[in-house]
N, C-alpha and C positions, 0 to 999 in steps of 0.2 A: 228767200228764207231758208231754202235747202242748202245754200252755199255758206251760211253763217258758221256752222261747226268747222268746215274746212278752213275758213279764213282765220278762226281763232287758233286752230292747230298750227297753221303756218306762222302766225304771229309768235307763238310760244317757241317753235323751233328756231325762228330767226333770232329771238332774244338769247336763246342758249348759245347759238353759234357766235353771236356778237360778244358775249361774255368770255367765251373761250379764246377768241382772237385778242381781246384786251389782255387777258392773263398771259398769253404767249408773248405778246409785245413787251409786257412789263418784265418778263423773265429775260428776254433778249437784251433789254436796256440794262438790267442789273449785271448780266454777264459781260456786256461791253464795258460798263463802268469799272468792273473788277479787273478786266483785262487791259484797260487803258487804251483801247482802239478808238480814235476819233471818228474814222469812217463808219465803223459799225454803230457808233453812238448816234451819228447824224442819220443813218438809215433807220435806226430805231425811233428817233424823234419824228422823222418824216412819216413813218408808219403810224406813229401815235396820232399825228395830226390828221392823216387820212382816215384813220379809224374813228377819230373823234367827231369829224364832220359828217360822216356817213352814219346812217342808222341801220337797223336790221331791215332787210328787204322782205317785204311781205306781199302777198298777192293783192293787187288793187291799191297798194299804198304808194307813197312817194319814196324816192330813193332808188338805189340800184336794185333792179329786180333780178331774180335768179332766172337763168334761161330755162325755158320750158321744153319739155319733151314733145314727142310727136302727138301725144294725146292731151296736151295742155297741162300735164303734171309737172310739178317742180322737179328739176334735175338735181341729183345729189351733188354735194360739193366734191370737186376733184380730189381735194386733200383727204376727204373721208373715204373715197373709193380706193385710193392708192394705199395699200397697207404697208408697202415698203418704200414709198417715195418720200420726198421732202414735204412736210406738212406739220400742222400743229399737233396732230395725234402722236407723231413720232418724237416730238420734243417734250412730251409730257413726262415728268420724272416719276420714278416709282413711289408708291405710297410709303410713308414712314410714320412711326409712332412719335407724337410730339413729346418734347421733354417736359417733365413735371415743373410746376411753378416753384419759385424760390421759397415760398412760405410753406411748402409741403414738408411734413416731417420725414427724416431720413429713415429708410427701411433697411435694416441690416440683413445680409444674406444668411440663410440657414446653415449652421455648421454641419460638418460631417457627423453622422451618428456615432461612428467609432471614436471620433475625437471628443464628442460630447459626454461619453461615459467616463467617469473619474478613473484615474489609474488604479487606485486601491480596489475599486469594484471590479475592474477587469482582472486584476491579479487574483482576487478572491474567487471570481467565477472560473478562471482557468484552473486554480487549485481544487475548487469544488467538484468540477466534473471529472477531474482525474481521480480524486478520492472516491467518487461514486463508482467509477469503473473498477478501481482497486477493491473496494468493498464488495462489489458484485462478484469479482473473480475469487476473492477469499470465501465468500458465501458458497459459491459453487464448489470450491475445493473442500470446504468443510462438509458439505453434503456428500461428496464422493467419499471422503474419509469415513464419515459416519456409516455409510452403506457397506464399506469393507473394513470395518474397524478391526476385526480379528487379524486380517492380513497385514494391515498397517502396523499394529502393535507388535505382531510377530517379527516383521521386518526390522522395526526400530530396536526391539530387544536383541535381534541378531547383530545389528550394527554395534550395539553397546558391548555385547559379548565378544565380537570380533575385535573391537578396539582394545579389549582387555587381553585377548589371547594372541593378537598379531605380533607383539614384541617377542613372544616366545618363539613363534615361527621364524621371525627374522634372525633371532639368536642362533637357532638350529641351522638355518641356511648359511650363516657365516661360518659355522663349523663343518661346512661341506656335506651336510645331510641333504639328500634329495628332497625336492619340494613335496612330493606326495607323502613320503614317510614323515617329514617334519609336520605337515598338516595333520596327518592321521594321529601322530603321537600327541600333539597339542590338543586336538579336538577330543580325543578319548580321555586324556588325563583331566582336561578341564571339566567336562560333563560328569566324569566319575566323581571328582571332588565335590561338585555341586550336588550330585545325587546323594553322596554320603552325608553331607551336611543336612540335607532335607530329611534323610532317614534318621539321623541322630536326633533331630528336633522332634520328630513324631514319636520316637522311642522314649524320649525323656518325658513328653507330655503324657503318654499312656502309662508310664511307670509311676508318675507322681499325681495322676488325676484323682486317685482315691483319697490320698492324704490331703490334697488341696481341697477336695469337696468337703471333707470332714472339718477342716480348718475354716472353710468359708461358713459352714453351718455354725460353728462355735463363734465365729466373728459376728454373725447375724444375731445370735443369742446375746452376746456381749453388747452389741449395738442396741438391742431392744431394752436390756437392763439399763443402759446409760440414758436412753430416752425417757424411761420411767422415772429415773432419779434426777433428770435434768430440770433446770428452771423453766422449761417450755410447757410444763403441765400437760404432758401427753399421757393419756390413760391407756390401759391395756385393751379396753374395748375398741378404742380408735385404731390401735395397731392391728388387732384382729380383723377389724372391718377393712382396713387397707389390704391385708393379706387375702381376705375373701374376695374383694373386688378384683385383685390380680388373677386369682384362680378363675373367677367367672369370665374375665376378659379372655383368658387363654382358652377356656372351653367354648366361648362364643365364636372365636376366630380359628376353630380347628380346621375348617375348610381352607381358609386363607393360608394357614401354616402348611397344610398338606400340599396345596398348589405351589407354595414357595419352595417346599422340598422337591417337588417335581422339577420346578425351574432350576433348583440347585443342581439336580442331576444333569440337566441340559448344560448348565454352566460348566460342570466338571468335564463333560465331553468336549466342549468348546476350548476349555483350558488345555486339555490333552492335545487336541488338534493344533492349537497355537504353539505348544511346546515342540511338537514334532516339526512344524513348519519352521520355527526359529532354529532348530538344530540343523535341518538341511540347509537353510539359508546361511547359517554360520559356516558350515563346512565348505560351501562353494565360495563364500567371500574370503575365507582363509586361503583357499587353494588358487583361486583365479580372480582375486580382487582387482589387480592391476589391469587385466584384460577387460574386465567389465567396465572399469572407469574409462578406458580408452574408447570402448564402443559407445559409451554415453556421450563422450565428447564429440563423436562424429555426428550426433543428432543435433548439436548446437550450431547455429549459424556461424559462418566463418568469421564475421566481424567480432563476435563475442567469444570465440573459442580460445584465443590466447589468454585473455583475462581470466576466464573460468578455469583454464588449465593451471594457471598459477594460484588461483584461490582454492582449488580442490585439495592439494596436499597440505596447505596451511589449515584448512578446516579439519582435515583428518588428524593432524597433529594436535589441534585444540581438543578434539573429541577424545583422542587417546590420553592426553594429559588429564582431562577431566575424569574419565573413568578410572584411570590408575590412581589418581590422587584421592578420589572419593572412596575407592575400595580400601586404600591404606588408612584413611581417616576413620572409616566405618569400622574397620577391624580393630583399631586402637580403642575406639569408644566401646565396642562390644567387650573387648578383653578387660578393660579397667572397670567398667560398670559391672560386668559379670563377676569379677573378683570381689568387688564390694558387696554384691548380693550374696555371694557364697559365704563370706566371712560374717555377714549379718544374719546368716541362717534363714534366708528367704527361700521358700520352695520354688521350684522351676527356675532356678538361677540360670542354667544353661539355655533353656528355650527362650527366656527373656533376653539373654545376651544375643541370641540369634535374631530375635525380633528387632533389637536395637541395631544390629548390623544391617538388616534389610531396610528398616525405616530411615537409616542414614542416607539413602539414595534420594530421599525427598528433602531437599535443603530446608533448614529452619523449622518447617512444620513437622517433619518426621522425627526430629530429636525431641520435640515437645510431646508428641503422641507416645513415643516409646518410653520416655521418662515418666510420663503420667501413668502409663500402664504398670511400670515397675513399682511406683509409689502406691497405687491402688492395691496391687497384690500384697505388698508388704503391710499395708494398713489393715487389710481384712485378715491376714494370717498371723501377723506378729504384733500388731498394735500401733498406737500413735507414735511412740518414741522411735521404733524401728523405721516407721515410714518417714519420719523427719530426717533420720540418718541417711536413708536411701535418697531422699530429696537433696541432701547436701552433697552426696557423692555424685549424683547426676549433674547438678549445677556446676560442681568443680570440674568434672570431665568436659562438659560442654564449653565452659570458659576456656579451658586449655585448648580445645579444638578450634574455637572461633578466633582466638588471638595468637596462637602459636602454630598449630598444625596446618590449618588451611593456608595462611599466607606463606608458610615455609614449603609446603609440599606442592600446592597448586601454583603459587607464585603468580607471575604475570601472564601465564598461558591462558588462564581462565579468569578474567576480571569482569564481573557483572555486579552492578550496583544492587544493594539489598532490596531496594524498592522494586527493581526489575525482577528480582528473584521471587518476591512475594506475589507480585501481579502475575508472573508467568506460572507459578505453581497453582494459584487460584484459578486462572483461566484453563490450564491443563486439566485440573481436577473437575471443573465444570463440564468440559468437553468430553473427556474420555476417562474420568474416574481416577483410580490410583495409577494406572498406566500413564495417563496423560500428565499427572503430577510428577511422575518419575522422569519422563523424557522432556519436560518443559524447559528445565534449566540448561541441559546440554544443547537443546535446540536453539535457545537464545544465545548461548555462548558461541556456537558455530556461526549463527547468523551475524553476530557482532564481528567475528573475525573476517567473514567473507565480505561484508559491507565495507569494513575498514580497508581491506586490501584492494577492492575494486575502486574505491574512492582514490586511494593513492596511485593506483595504476592509471586511472583516467587522467589524473593530474600530470603524471609523468608523460603520458602520450600527448597531452596538450603542449607540454614544454618541448617535446621533440618536434612537433609540427610547427612551432614558432620559428620564424627565420632567425638565423644567427646574426648577432650585431656586427656592424661594419665600422671601419675607421678607428679613430682613437678610442672610442668608448668600448671597443671590443677588448682592449687590454685590461680594463678594470672589471669587465663582466665575465669573460671566458676564463676558466681555471687554467693555470699554467703548471703542468707537471714538473716535478723536480727532475734533474738529470738522472737518467738510469731507472726512473720509475715508470716511464711510459710503456705501453704495450709494444712488444716486438712485432715484426712483420708476420702476418698470418695468425696472430693471437687476438682473441676477442677481448675487448676491454671489459673490466668488471662492471656490473650493473649496480 
């Protein structure tokens, strides 16, 4: 009874070994049939017959018994002991995954994630993150400019004044005047003229302020009488109530007006500091502008230095043409409108002409504001008919400016679309007030020139890097210079 579990275990092991031998013999027969070896095939059939007649050897059973060891235990199979010898274990093939059945649905491989994204989405994503980086850089630049707004506006004003005065310095230099003397003469004469113009405006305002105030009061009285007799049914009590409300509002906001006056004093000091900074910057730009530009080019990476060196002079020519043309156009507007105001007996004709000259530096918007100011002054002081005549004069001069003067004087040097002018003036006014509106259009014009030149320069560099054509096609592609027109030896060909 105690040997029954041992006998059952031996029976199971024998059946397992018998199944393994049958499987090995079947594989040998298949291999022999595939190789076409009759001897190997006969040996495989003989082994099959021998294996089929014999059964698994178990202890106490019939058939071939396994040799026993010293203690009566079953000795292991020699093929199982030899890990490197010939035996069934060595002929066992490696395990493999079975092929799917024919009726199984086909499973397509997963595509590459990059290839799965549509081309339009990829392009939009590439453009989007670049725009985000550019917007972040512009935001940081705007924050820096806002924090040092006074310095930036003074420097930009100095650039504009330098663009106006630099042709005079160049003219004196061509007359063999030393650089220092030419710069000093131009600087002093330019700022003296601007100071005299400012003093003349202040003098005219102070000289005519009393008469203008009395005429404004008379105009208000006439306006009050016109409202009483108008079909709007306005009563005198309503007019007096409106005047009393205005007086109460002024009295209630006395503190705010006082604080605004103190802030105005601070603004005056800031304006004076900005004027001094602009004057010194203008002086150094007139005297040493070329050396400053050369030093700035050294800060640019070498790969972009050549293109920027070519774009700089073109940008400066654009700025000079813009400032010179705008000054000429503004002077013509101020002279003609001022003459019209003088003959129509409008008070403050000269100060209004100076305001028209200054506001002409704000394209489109400045002309409207200065013309409206002249019409309002003429309406309050001279009446409706004179105001209509002033309006006609302003419109006629502005039409002459827009259709004749600007295309003829500015020409192709400064060509900016009117929509770009309006948007740039609005953006500059929102960012930096009147100063931003003044410098917005020249900034856009200079940027347009620089971008256009760099685009053409990059296209030319790409053509230079393209290998030259060979063979018969080179005759039709490469330009053939005429006899005697090619560059001589040692001469650089024109670009």
